C-alpha positions, 0 to 999 in steps of 0.5 A, a space after each residue: 219471527 221477523 228479520 233485523 239488518 245490521 246498520 254497521 256491516 249489513 249482516 242480516 239476522 232474526 229477531 228476538 221471538 226467534 229461537 236463535 235471536 241471531 241479530 242479538 247474538 251478532 251485536 254480542 259478537 261483534 258489538 255493533 249497537 244499531 239494527 234496522 228492521 228487514 220487514 218491508 214497509 219498516 224504517 225503525 232502528 234499535 240501539 242495543 246499548 241504550 235499549 231504545 229505538 231511534 229514526 237513523 238515516 237511509 241505508 243502502 239497498 236492499 231495505 228489506 227481505 223480498 215482498 214475496 218472501 214469506 216470514 219465516 222464510 224461505 218457505 221451502 227451509 221452514 219446518 211445517 211445524 214451526 210454531 210449535 217449535 217456537 212455542 216450545 222453545 219460549 216456554 209457552 
């Protein structure tokens, strides 16, 4: 599970590998079509409408989750069996 940042308003949401798919849900609720990875070292953007990646401008900081914060995380808010729960939700 990885984090995505809305390039329009800065909303942080989880990727489509997560149970709730918060980043895509944010797009559907708001129409904000562009997201950027919020993972350390990743700079790619995604356009939900065109369904393609692209290179975009630098966004205002912060540009990623802190390196010391696990993904998924924060660790104290993630259930110990998160992998099993994710697999069950994704039909694996």
